[in-house]
DOKOLKOL-364984 format. One line per field, with one value per residue (C-alpha): y, z negated, x. Coordinates in pm, whole numbers, padded with zeros to 5 digits. Layout:
N
yy	c(Y; ...)
zz	c(Z; ...)
xx	c(X; ...)
end
This chain:
461
yy	c(00000; 00345; 00567; 00860; 01094; 01356; 01678; 01975; 01768; 01678; 02025; 02212; 02411; 02339; 02699; 02826; 02585; 02649; 03025; 02976; 02787; 03064; 03326; 03136; 03106; 03482; 03576; 03766; 03549; 03727; 03450; 03073; 03004; 03181; 03000; 02664; 02762; 02888; 02595; 02349; 02511; 02485; 02120; 02035; 02212; 02036; 01701; 01770; 01823; 01505; 01455; 01287; 01626; 01785; 01729; 01491; 01615; 01974; 01894; 01683; 01968; 02197; 01932; 02053; 02404; 02270; 02073; 02398; 02591; 02334; 02339; 02720; 02708; 02480; 02695; 03008; 02852; 02697; 03027; 03168; 02903; 03097; 03407; 03212; 03029; 03354; 03507; 03206; 03103; 02744; 02588; 02207; 02251; 02481; 02250; 01951; 02142; 02254; 01898; 01782; 02066; 01976; 01612; 01687; 01943; 01699; 01422; 01659; 01752; 01384; 01297; 01586; 01471; 01113; 01228; 01320; 01088; 00862; 00490; 00321; -00027; -00247; -00621; -00689; -00468; -00202; 00159; 00224; 00390; 00759; 00986; 01230; 01591; 01485; 01589; 01933; 01839; 01610; 01876; 02184; 02454; 02714; 03063; 03179; 02931; 02918; 03164; 02912; 02693; 02323; 02183; 02188; 02060; 02215; 02053; 02024; 01996; 01757; 01505; 01411; 01091; 00832; 00477; 00210; -00059; -00131; -00058; 00285; 00349; 00230; 00465; 00753; 00671; 00588; 00945; 01114; 01301; 01109; 01194; 01112; 01061; 00767; 00856; 01145; 01189; 01471; 01571; 01608; 01767; 01711; 01932; 01726; 01797; 01440; 01441; 01186; 01127; 01018; 00820; 00562; 00250; -00020; -00297; -00155; 00123; 00448; 00442; 00680; 00650; 00853; 01122; 00966; 00635; 00797; 00997; 00692; 00432; 00467; 00699; 00806; 01157; 01365; 01712; 01912; 02124; 02381; 02551; 02929; 02937; 02761; 02757; 02593; 02341; 02246; 02206; 01974; 01764; 01751; 01647; 01357; 01249; 01224; 01027; 00786; 00747; 00663; 00399; 00243; 00242; 00033; -00195; -00109; 00113; 00291; 00061; 00159; 00281; 00095; 00268; 00600; 00778; 01112; 01069; 00970; 00911; 00561; 00431; 00637; 00623; 00837; 01156; 01124; 01128; 01470; 01583; 01476; 01648; 01988; 01953; 01894; 02119; 02412; 02337; 02259; 02569; 02378; 02085; 01935; 01894; 02215; 02036; 01671; 01383; 01241; 00869; 00794; 00471; 00284; -00045; -00058; -00418; -00334; -00061; -00296; -00568; -00340; -00199; 00158; 00289; 00662; 00859; 01167; 01138; 01304; 01161; 01230; 01436; 01677; 01835; 01980; 02223; 02328; 02713; 02761; 02539; 02637; 02400; 02433; 02187; 01887; 01593; 01326; 01022; 01034; 00673; 00574; 00825; 00632; 00322; 00499; 00686; 00353; 00221; 00526; 00483; 00109; 00164; 00427; 00163; -00114; 00106; 00231; -00127; -00214; 00077; 00042; -00332; -00479; -00648; -00802; -00975; -01351; -01546; -01878; -02145; -02010; -01655; -01780; -01974; -01666; -01456; -01716; -01742; -01363; -01351; -01610; -01412; -01097; -01246; -01319; -01098; -00830; -01036; -01343; -01136; -01017; -01374; -01493; -01182; -01363; -01652; -01494; -01133; -00894; -00760; -00587; -00762; -00553; -00632; -00872; -01188; -01035; -00724; -00934; -01128; -00807; -00661; -00989; -01012; -00649; -00709; -01035; -00884; -00562; -00696; -00878; -00587; -00343; -00567; -00543; -00163; -00135; -00331; -00096; 00198; 00052; 00004; 00359; 00501; 00274; 00331; 00687; 00837; 00939; 00796; 00680; 00949; 00869; 00854; 00585; 00390; 00419; 00294; 00003; -00096; -00105; -00329; -00552; -00582; -00666; -00954; -01102; -01018; -01114; -01247; -01013; -01188; -01211; -00960; -01131; -00961)
zz	c(00000; 00089; -00220; -00033; -00041; 00231; 00321; 00133; -00087; -00453; -00563; -00401; -00626; -00623; -00714; -00400; -00173; -00343; -00306; 00071; 00027; -00192; 00063; 00332; 00111; 00043; 00412; 00532; 00770; 01055; 01281; 01291; 01498; 01244; 00958; 01118; 01185; 00831; 00662; 00884; 00789; 00420; 00466; 00650; 00388; 00102; 00266; 00203; -00170; -00257; -00601; -00418; -00276; -00616; -00929; -01120; -01469; -01363; -01206; -01503; -01743; -01552; -01431; -01650; -01510; -01154; -01205; -01305; -01012; -00758; -00908; -00895; -00528; -00446; -00640; -00467; -00129; -00233; -00369; -00017; 00148; 00101; 00261; 00542; 00613; 00621; 00861; 01093; 01017; 00912; 01254; 01275; 01301; 00999; 00800; 00879; 00786; 00458; 00366; 00446; 00240; -00064; -00036; 00002; -00281; -00512; -00434; -00508; -00840; -00920; -00864; -01087; -01361; -01334; -01419; -01771; -01830; -02135; -02061; -02278; -02164; -02304; -02361; -01993; -01882; -01744; -01870; -02166; -02051; -02140; -02179; -01892; -01972; -02263; -02266; -02192; -01895; -01743; -01763; -01542; -01587; -01324; -01444; -01408; -01679; -01885; -02141; -02242; -02407; -02393; -02088; -02138; -01916; -01785; -01634; -01258; -01274; -01014; -01108; -00824; -00913; -00808; -00939; -00908; -00686; -00330; -00202; -00369; -00156; 00152; 00084; 00046; 00381; 00625; 00756; 01023; 00746; 00440; 00098; -00258; -00397; -00384; -00601; -00718; -00978; -01125; -01492; -01653; -01995; -02138; -02364; -02657; -02554; -02434; -02170; -01892; -01538; -01251; -00989; -00715; -00755; -00495; -00749; -00912; -00698; -00868; -01244; -01540; -01766; -02066; -01992; -02252; -02066; -01738; -01898; -02076; -01798; -01704; -01402; -01215; -01139; -01198; -01076; -01241; -00989; -01074; -00850; -00886; -00957; -01295; -01275; -00932; -01048; -01350; -01124; -00900; -01198; -01345; -01015; -00950; -01316; -01300; -00975; -01109; -01444; -01275; -01055; -01351; -01556; -01281; -01295; -00928; -00907; -00578; -00371; -00243; 00118; 00297; 00629; 00506; 00716; 00591; 00700; 00444; 00070; 00038; -00029; -00163; -00163; -00421; -00215; -00063; -00417; -00467; -00132; -00242; -00581; -00436; -00141; -00369; -00647; -00407; -00220; 00094; 00093; 00021; 00240; 00161; 00295; 00462; 00615; 00679; 00733; 01081; 01136; 01479; 01440; 01769; 01585; 01376; 01262; 00891; 00910; 01089; 00832; 00538; 00713; 00798; 01081; 01064; 01279; 01056; 00682; 00341; 00184; -00183; -00086; 00113; -00219; -00240; 00039; -00069; -00060; -00329; -00587; -00813; -00944; -01323; -01409; -01281; -01479; -01376; -01558; -01456; -01564; -01290; -01011; -00867; -00830; -00650; -00429; -00325; -00264; -00048; 00160; 00193; 00312; 00560; 00711; 00713; 00905; 01130; 01212; 01288; 01532; 01696; 01680; 01695; 01354; 01253; 00939; 00975; 00729; 00578; 00416; 00069; 00163; 00313; -00007; -00222; -00006; -00011; -00390; -00406; -00203; -00435; -00744; -00611; -00676; -01043; -01333; -01457; -01768; -01557; -01327; -01626; -01749; -01406; -01322; -01373; -01150; -00858; -00733; -00887; -00585; -00508; -00320; -00006; 00023; 00313; 00300; 00565; 00352; 00045; 00256; 00389; 00040; -00082; 00216; 00174; -00192; -00131; 00161; -00017; -00364; -00290; -00075; -00354; -00598; -00376; -00362; -00738; -00796; -00564; -00750; -01081; -00944; -00809; -01147; -01327; -01090; -00970; -01224; -00965; -00784; -00424; -00169; 00069; 00363; 00187; 00123; 00487; 00606; 00360; 00480; 00841; 00733; 00552; 00862; 01069; 00836; 00835; 01195; 01322; 00992; 00694; 00440; 00603; 00874; 01199; 01508)
xx	c(00000; 00126; 00158; 00004; 00302; 00305; 00129; 00267; 00497; 00498; 00604; 00314; 00086; -00287; -00366; -00193; -00379; -00713; -00665; -00692; -01020; -01164; -01060; -01249; -01558; -01553; -01572; -01877; -02081; -02257; -02386; -02447; -02136; -01915; -02090; -02014; -01651; -01583; -01755; -01572; -01240; -01327; -01422; -01099; -00891; -01070; -00999; -00630; -00679; -00495; -00334; -00043; 00062; 00114; 00315; 00087; 00176; 00118; -00219; -00329; -00251; -00489; -00737; -01023; -00989; -00971; -01295; -01466; -01317; -01433; -01784; -01787; -01685; -01978; -02222; -02099; -02167; -02496; -02629; -02606; -02823; -03149; -02997; -02832; -03157; -03358; -03104; -03109; -02749; -02827; -02783; -02750; -02373; -02355; -02582; -02361; -02045; -02202; -02303; -01949; -01803; -02012; -01906; -01533; -01544; -01720; -01469; -01182; -01342; -01403; -01038; -00930; -01165; -01041; -00689; -00802; -01099; -01062; -01096; -01358; -01458; -01732; -01711; -01784; -01493; -01728; -01724; -01949; -02271; -02284; -02583; -02600; -02507; -02286; -01920; -01781; -01560; -01826; -02099; -02084; -02351; -02433; -02327; -02687; -02790; -02472; -02612; -02878; -02613; -02697; -02875; -03252; -03532; -03852; -04157; -04105; -03726; -03586; -03317; -03082; -02895; -02643; -02644; -02378; -02536; -02426; -02776; -02741; -02433; -02621; -02915; -02669; -02502; -02783; -02816; -02607; -02420; -02305; -02443; -02339; -02690; -02924; -03224; -03440; -03714; -03923; -03946; -04288; -04340; -04686; -04891; -04764; -04403; -04340; -04064; -04091; -03968; -04191; -03999; -04042; -03827; -03768; -03837; -04151; -04297; -04400; -04332; -04314; -04009; -03902; -03647; -03417; -03426; -03322; -03042; -02901; -02901; -02532; -02547; -02235; -02361; -02672; -02771; -03050; -03244; -03511; -03767; -03768; -04144; -04189; -04570; -04563; -04301; -04514; -04817; -04616; -04505; -04855; -05011; -04775; -04783; -05163; -05149; -04888; -05068; -05398; -05232; -05052; -05373; -05533; -05228; -05170; -04858; -04804; -04584; -04241; -04230; -03950; -04026; -03878; -04142; -04272; -04633; -04897; -04878; -05025; -04672; -04382; -04004; -03824; -03784; -04129; -04269; -04105; -04248; -04599; -04562; -04471; -04709; -05008; -04881; -04854; -05180; -04979; -04757; -04434; -04341; -04002; -03741; -03631; -03333; -03431; -03192; -03161; -03097; -02954; -02755; -02728; -02681; -03000; -02954; -02934; -03203; -03442; -03379; -03461; -03768; -03656; -03874; -03801; -03558; -03604; -03657; -03623; -03308; -03230; -02923; -03142; -03239; -02887; -02976; -03327; -03331; -03600; -03429; -03139; -02874; -02897; -02621; -02429; -02294; -02045; -01911; -01545; -01506; -01752; -01688; -01393; -01606; -01892; -01643; -01493; -01845; -01920; -01606; -01665; -02021; -01895; -01669; -01929; -02173; -01893; -01792; -02155; -02165; -01824; -01758; -02108; -02110; -02446; -02566; -02606; -02819; -02712; -02928; -02839; -02942; -03266; -03340; -03272; -03501; -03782; -03761; -03766; -04086; -04241; -04142; -04309; -04653; -04585; -04686; -04445; -04365; -04290; -04067; -03867; -03821; -03701; -03495; -03163; -03271; -03455; -03462; -03714; -03898; -04230; -04511; -04452; -04078; -04031; -03822; -03595; -03538; -03453; -03203; -03045; -02995; -02845; -02609; -02502; -02417; -02232; -02037; -01941; -01862; -01531; -01407; -01493; -01305; -00998; -01024; -01075; -00754; -00563; -00715; -00600; -00247; -00237; -00334; -00085; 00209; 00159; -00081; -00340; -00645; -00645; -00724; -01014; -00773; -00572; -00891; -01000; -00661; -00671; -01018; -00902; -00614; -00863; -01080; -00774; -00694; -01045; -01133; -01476; -01612; -01652; -01871; -02213; -02120; -02027; -01889)
end
């Protein structure tokens, strides 16, 4: 494995390089073409923020400050979206460059945070689950809300999340521009002060969970978004909470929508639930998303298997660009960010190989058996599903056998490759004191494919 040396050299100063990025971000933007050019330059520069280019001890000593600076850069850009959109500057090219900039900036901040993150492993070797918005370095609060002290929640707040499963990485990567988020839910605060989250889950459909449960489930990252009209936001939360409560009271939760289509509300995926909430809560005046995700894969093998029918959809990451929402705070578990970054980069390559080299999933007898048992389990009661969860997949009644098989094959294909990358990450931290840069990971994955050729787990060329 290459140790990643290169670029500006080990003696380069991060502050000097980052000063150039801030100068770009401070430029006045007059038209869409200039917006795309400037944002693309920021993105390309951020891609080169590699701990291997700097003196590790020097960077580690200032890593906490750098995490804050990178967050402030993103917030400064994001705060201009409403103005850019109103002035017609958010062209498809500028939108793509902004999404890329946010992703590169977040990865750079993650790697800085990982340099100083304490390592606390549970009995299974995995990081101990942390409550979201705990920890001073992990929690970044927008300057507009910093005066409020601790992070608090209001009815109608939107929670943008990233879990640790391989299907989470796949959901975050199915669009034309990669995202770092796989799930979204909406906070509801009742008259009695009870705090809950309404969300649509693949396994269970639309559910209502306590806010504490969501914050404590071991997320890798979480962004708190708030609509600028608190009354409208509360109306949205109340509307969807009533709809979900009524369905659950009938013991008929709203089923998950695998098609990812935006039309109709008979079935809901997580983002579509947010769309319904603000559509009904605003009497049709707000229809999310402002900047939808486009899906234009030529090789639709995986998408067809999981039931995706849409070519344009509302992906969780689209909330990052919503002009009428503010980012209140962002939280990251720096003990988990390396893992989800590796998952992201792995999923990038798997989809890229499907597109460029014609890889397809191929079922075996074992996979077919798992998927058949999964279909059988979907008709059992919730209690029975919980009892059998370790034996057969926990799936909803509208999840097809083919979709169950695709999710199983994705997991079993990705897991050993991720294990390989995690070992390289561990060696990089042990030997060089820094995480792997995404370019190193991409190169390693190409080497891996070269070794295994036309058969990568259940992917066959």
